[in-house]
C-alpha positions as CSV (number, residue, x, y, z in Angstrom):
1,M,3.7,87.6,8.5
2,I,0.8,90.0,9.1
3,C,1.3,93.7,9.3
4,G,-1.7,95.0,11.2
5,S,-1.1,98.8,10.7
6,P,-3.7,100.7,8.7
7,R,-1.0,103.3,7.7
8,N,1.2,103.2,4.6
9,D,2.8,105.7,2.3
10,G,-0.5,105.7,0.2
11,T,-2.6,106.9,3.2
12,C,0.1,109.0,4.9
13,P,2.2,110.3,2.0
14,G,5.9,110.0,2.6
15,E,5.5,108.0,5.8
16,I,6.0,104.2,6.1
17,S,4.6,103.0,9.4
18,K,6.9,101.8,12.1
19,T,4.9,98.6,12.3
20,F,5.5,97.9,8.6
21,R,9.2,98.5,9.1
22,L,9.3,96.2,12.1
23,A,7.4,93.5,10.2
24,G,9.9,93.9,7.4
25,L,12.8,93.4,9.8
26,V,11.2,90.3,11.3
27,S,10.6,88.9,7.7
28,E,14.2,89.5,6.8
29,V,15.4,87.5,9.9
30,L,13.0,84.7,9.0
31,V,14.2,84.6,5.4
32,E,17.8,84.5,6.6
33,E,16.8,81.4,8.6
34,K,15.5,79.8,5.4
35,I,11.9,80.2,6.4
36,E,9.4,81.1,3.7
37,V,7.5,84.3,4.5
38,D,4.1,85.3,3.0
39,F,3.7,89.0,3.9
40,L,0.1,90.2,4.4
41,D,-0.1,93.9,4.6
42,L,-3.5,94.9,6.0
43,S,-2.8,98.6,5.3
44,Q,-3.9,97.8,1.8
45,L,-7.5,98.0,3.1
46,T,-7.1,101.7,3.6
47,S,-5.2,102.5,0.4
48,D,-6.3,100.1,-2.4
49,Y,-9.4,101.0,-4.2
50,G,-12.1,98.3,-3.9
51,R,-10.3,96.2,-1.3
52,H,-12.7,95.1,1.5
53,I,-12.9,92.8,4.5
54,H,-16.6,92.7,5.3
55,P,-17.6,92.5,9.0
56,C,-18.4,89.3,10.8
57,K,-22.2,88.9,11.1
58,G,-21.9,86.9,14.3
59,C,-23.7,83.8,13.1
60,V,-22.0,81.9,16.0
61,S,-24.0,83.9,18.5
62,T,-27.1,82.0,17.4
63,A,-25.5,78.6,17.1
64,M,-21.9,77.4,16.3
65,P,-23.1,75.2,13.4
66,L,-24.3,78.3,11.6
67,C,-20.7,79.6,11.4
68,H,-19.3,77.9,8.3
69,W,-15.7,77.2,7.4
70,P,-14.8,79.1,5.3
71,C,-17.3,81.9,6.0
72,S,-20.3,81.6,3.7
73,C,-21.8,85.0,4.5
74,Y,-20.0,86.6,1.6
75,P,-20.3,87.3,-1.3
76,N,-23.8,88.6,-0.9
77,H,-24.7,89.9,-4.3
78,S,-28.2,91.1,-3.3
79,L,-26.5,93.6,-0.9
80,D,-23.5,94.3,-3.2
81,Q,-21.2,92.8,-0.5
82,V,-18.7,91.3,-3.0
83,N,-14.9,91.3,-3.5
84,D,-14.2,90.2,0.1
85,W,-10.5,90.0,0.6
86,M,-11.0,87.2,3.2
87,A,-11.6,84.7,0.4
88,E,-7.8,85.1,-0.3
89,I,-6.8,85.4,3.3
90,Y,-8.5,82.1,4.3
91,E,-6.3,80.3,1.7
92,R,-3.2,81.9,3.0
93,W,-4.2,81.2,6.6
94,V,-4.6,77.5,5.9
95,A,-1.3,77.3,4.1
96,A,0.6,78.9,7.0
97,H,2.6,76.7,9.4
98,A,2.9,79.7,11.8
99,V,1.5,83.2,12.0
100,V,3.4,86.3,13.2
101,I,1.2,89.4,13.7
102,V,3.0,92.8,14.1
103,T,0.6,95.5,15.0
104,P,0.3,98.9,16.7
105,A,-2.1,99.6,19.5
106,H,-4.6,102.4,18.7
107,W,-6.2,103.6,21.9
108,Y,-5.2,100.4,23.6
109,Q,-7.1,98.4,20.9
110,P,-6.1,96.6,17.7
111,P,-6.4,98.6,14.5
112,A,-9.7,98.2,12.6
113,P,-8.2,96.2,9.6
114,L,-6.7,93.6,12.0
115,K,-9.9,93.4,14.1
116,L,-12.0,92.8,10.9
117,M,-9.7,90.0,9.9
118,I,-9.6,88.4,13.4
119,D,-13.3,88.6,13.7
120,R,-13.8,86.8,10.4
121,L,-11.4,84.1,11.4
122,V,-13.7,82.8,14.2
123,C,-14.9,80.2,11.7
124,A,-11.4,78.8,11.6
125,D,-11.9,77.5,15.1
126,G,-14.7,75.0,14.9
127,G,-16.6,76.4,11.9
128,N,-19.0,74.0,10.3
129,P,-17.4,72.6,7.1
130,D,-20.8,71.5,5.8
131,P,-23.3,74.3,5.2
132,T,-25.9,71.8,3.9
133,S,-26.2,70.4,7.5
134,T,-27.9,73.6,8.5
135,H,-29.7,74.3,5.2
136,G,-27.5,77.3,4.8
137,K,-28.2,79.7,7.7
138,D,-31.4,78.2,9.1
139,A,-31.3,79.1,12.8
140,G,-33.5,76.2,13.9
141,Q,-31.3,73.7,12.0
142,G,-28.2,75.3,13.6
143,Q,-29.6,75.1,17.1
144,G,-30.8,71.5,16.5
145,A,-27.3,70.6,15.4
146,R,-25.8,72.3,18.5
147,A,-28.2,70.3,20.7
148,R,-27.3,67.0,19.0
149,A,-23.6,67.8,19.5
150,A,-24.1,68.7,23.2
151,G,-21.7,66.8,25.4
152,T,-19.1,66.3,22.7
153,I,-16.0,68.4,22.3
154,R,-14.8,68.6,18.8
155,S,-12.6,70.8,16.7
156,I,-13.3,71.0,13.0
157,S,-10.6,73.6,12.4
158,P,-8.3,72.8,9.5
159,V,-5.8,75.3,11.0
160,A,-3.1,74.2,13.4
161,S,-0.8,77.2,13.8
162,T,1.0,79.2,16.3
163,A,0.7,83.0,16.7
164,W,3.1,85.5,18.2
165,W,1.9,89.0,19.0
166,C,4.2,92.0,18.7
167,T,3.1,95.5,19.4
168,A,5.2,98.4,18.3
169,T,5.1,101.0,21.0
170,S,7.0,104.2,21.6
171,P,8.5,105.4,24.9
172,A,5.7,108.0,25.0
173,S,2.9,105.5,24.6
174,K,4.5,103.3,27.3
175,A,4.5,106.3,29.7
176,R,0.8,107.0,28.9
177,A,0.0,103.4,29.6
178,A,1.8,103.5,32.9
179,R,0.0,106.7,33.9
180,S,-3.4,105.2,32.9
181,R,-2.7,102.1,35.1
182,T,-1.9,104.3,38.1
183,G,-4.9,106.6,37.5
184,S,-2.7,109.6,36.9
185,T,-3.3,111.5,33.7
186,G,-0.3,113.8,34.2
187,W,-2.5,116.8,33.2
188,A,-2.6,120.0,35.2
């Protein structure tokens, strides 16, 4: 269970997000059905000191073999890019049999903590499990490996899961979305 909201009572005192409450309700239903639930609260990125998900560097845009599973871009001690929460999230992702993501929509987009996590999970779908095959992040080696694999379709992903997307919306946000689809702002 992933709560994608960046808000919690540590960032907005006295307010628990509607998304967190909805994710809690879904978790309760799953537990009643004897389903084990691992609750990942991404709002901890905004409230816990020192908690980080570093951004994806886009290695896959040069060549898919440069994208390693799990991501080998971090930690990068020379740039002080350490304590990456994704190291823990990768283990939890692999252990999951299914993934439920409950998230708000901010300006018709996923919240930043959820986007950071999803971007870093690109390596779970075909990431190279052997960084030595590309001598780390050598672009020439990565492009050569891609050329050697041309014509073959393969999936190296150790993850076989199902995801459901839930978005918590209010009647007001639904009305705004309907107005934007019709081109009417409703403003005088």
